[in-house]
N, C-alpha and C positions, 0 to 999 in steps of 0.2 A: 254308722250314720242309719243302719236300717231302725234302729231301735228309736231314733230319733222320729219316726213318719208316724203321725199318730194311730192309734191302735185298731181304728175299724180300716182304714187303708190298708195296714201292716198285717193284720189278721186274713184279711180279702185276699190280698198276695199270696201270704203263706199258704190259703188253702187251694189256690188256684194253682199252685206248683205241687202241694202234697198229692191232688187230685189226679195231675200229669201225670206225676210219675208212676204214682200206683196204677192207674188204667195202662198205660203205656209197657207196664209189668205185666198185667193180667190179660192183657190182649183185645180183638175187637166185638168180642160175647160183652162185657163189662161195658166196653162204649158203646156198645148200640143199645144197653140195658138202659144207659144213663143220658144219653144225648136228646137231642129232643125232636120226636118226629110229628107228621104232619095229624093233627089231632084224631083224624076218620081212619087214620093208617092203623091196621092190625098192630105193629108194631108200639104203636100210640102208650104210654100210662102217663098217669096223670101227674106223678111228681116227676117227671123230664122239663114240666114248665119251669124249673127252678134249676135242677139238676143239671141242665145243659148248660148253664149261665158259667159251669166250671171246668167245662169241658174244655180243649184245644186240640185242633186236629195235629200239632206239630210242635216242634222248638220255635221256629219264628213267630208263629201265630201267639204263644203265649208270649214269649218274648216283647212283642209288638204291644198286646194288650198290657201288658204288666208294666211296661215304660211310661203309657199313657196313662195310666192309670197313677201311677210313680207321682208324674210331671203336676196332674190335676186334682187330684181327688185330696190329700193334704191341705189345700188352701180352699176346699170344698168343706171338708171335713171340721175345721176351726172356724169358719163363717157360720153353717147352718147348725153345727151340732152332731151328737153322734143320732140322735132320732132320725131328723130331717135326712140327714146324711144315708142313715140304712133307706128310710123310705125311698128318696132320689134313685139309688140303686137299682133296688129290686123292681120298683115299679117301671123302672127305666127298660130293665132287662125283659119284665113280662111285656112293655108293653113294646117289645123288638117283637118277642112273641108270637103277639098277637098280630102285628101289622104284616108281619113274614106269612103267615097261613093266611090272611084275610086274601090276600094276591092268589095264594097255592088254591084257595078255596073256588076263586074266578075261575082262575085255570083246570081245576080239577072239575067244574061243572062244565066248562066248554066242552073238555075231554070226553068226560062222560055218555054225554048228549050226543057226540059222533058217535060213539060205540054203539051206544043205547039203537040209535038209528041203524047198525048194523047188524042189529040182533047180539051183543052181546052182554051179559049180565053182570054191569060192572058192579052193582050191592052184593053181589054174592061173592067177587073178586076180594074186593075190602074189605069183605068180613074174614075171610083169610079162606073161604071154602076155593077145593079147586074147580076150576072153570075148562071146560071144551071153546076150541074154536068151532066158527060151520060158517058153509055160506061158501060163493064161488072162490075160487085162486085168489081173484083179485080183491075181493070182498076180507078174505083173511091174512093176506098181506098188510092189507089196511089197516085191518083188527092189529095186528099185532105191533105196527107202528105205533099207532096212536095208545097201544098199551105201555110201550118200551118208553113213552113221554111219560106217561098215569105212574109207570113205576118210579122214573127219576123223580116224582114228587113225593109220593108217600113212601116209599124207601130208602130215599136220602136225608139223612141225618143233619140238625144243623146243630152246631157247638162251637163255643167259646162265649167271652166275654165281654164281646166288641158293643151290642146292644147296651149293656147297662153302663159302660165307660162312654159311648156316644151320649145318653144322657147325662152324666157327669162334664162332660166336653161342652155339650149345649148348656147347661145350669154355670158353667165357667163363664161361656161369653154371654150370656146375659146378665150375671153379676158384675163381670169388669169387660163389658165391651171393650175397653181401648186398649185392652192386654196386648201385646205385640207378640207375637210367638213363629216362629220359625219351623217349616217344613217342607219335606224333599223334594225337589225339584223347581222350588220358590227360591231363588237366589236373592230376596232380603225380606225380613219379617214383616207379617202383617199383622193388622188390629186383626182380632179374633172376630168380632162383630161382622166384618167382612169376608172372613176365609172361612167360616161357618156354613153361611146357604150358599155359597157358591159348592163344597163337599155335600151336603144332601140336596142340592140340584142335579150333580152329578150323579150322586147315587143314587137318587129315583131313577134317572134314566139307564142305567144300568140294569137297573132291577126291574125295570119292569120293560123293555126292550131284551132281555133275556142273553146281557152279552156280560154278565156279572162275574163270569170265568171261574165259578166254582163260590162264588162269595155272594154272602145273603147280604145283599146294599139295602133290599129294603127294612132288614132286623134292622139297622143302623139307623134310618130313618126313623124308625117306630120307635127306638129309645132317646133320639134326638129332640122328635116332639114330645117325648112325658117329661123329657129333663129340661126344656123351654118352658113349657107350661107351670111345673111343678114352680120353678126357680122365679118367673113373673109374678106367682102369686103369693110367694114369700120373700121375694126381695122388696116391698113394702112396709113389710113385719120388721125387716132387719136394719137396724137403727143405726147402722155404720157406713152405708150408704145414705147419699145426698139425692 
C-alpha cells in the first residue's frame, strides 16, 4: 500500500520518520540544533526555517501529522504535479514559521519595552551575554517575571510539519470545497469548505489568547493561509476544475 503513495508524499513521510528516529536516539542537543527558534534568539540558525518542518516532539505528534498528510497529500500531488506540490508544501511551512514568529516579535517587543523601563539590558540578553539584575527588590522580581516570559519565547523551539500540512489541507479545501471529511468530536462528516474556516478561527483565538497549550496554533494559520492563496492562484489554470 505504501508503494502506491505518490513519490513526493511518500518521500516526505519517510524523511520525517527517519529524522524522528535519529533525533530520538541522539537526544535533545540535536533537536535544539534543528528545531525552529525565534529568529532573534541566540539559539536561532538560518537552516532551522526548513529543518523544523521535519522535527516532531512525540510519537503521537508525528503520527497525527503523517496520517493527515497521507490523507490529503496524494490527491493534491496528482492534481498539482510534483513541482507545484513541493512549492505548496515548503512555502506553507515557511508561512507557518513567519506568522508564528511575527506574533512572537510583537510579544517580545512588548516585554522588552517593559524590561528596558525597569533598567534591564534586553539587547545584551538576546545577544547571549551575561546580564545582571538591578534596582529595588520589587523591580528585580518584576524583571525576573518578565524575563521568564521572554525566555518562554526565545528559548522554546518550534517543531513539526503541521504548518506545511495545514497548507496542504487548505489547498485541498480550496480545490475540493464540497468534499466531506470526518473529524474527531464531530459525529457527522462536514464539507471541508465549512470545516477549515472553523478550525482556522479557533486556531487564531488559541494562538492570540495564549491558551494554546504548547501548540503553535498561529503556525497552523500561517500554513493554511499560504496554502489557500496558492491554491486560489493555481485553481483557474487546472483544467480539470470547472
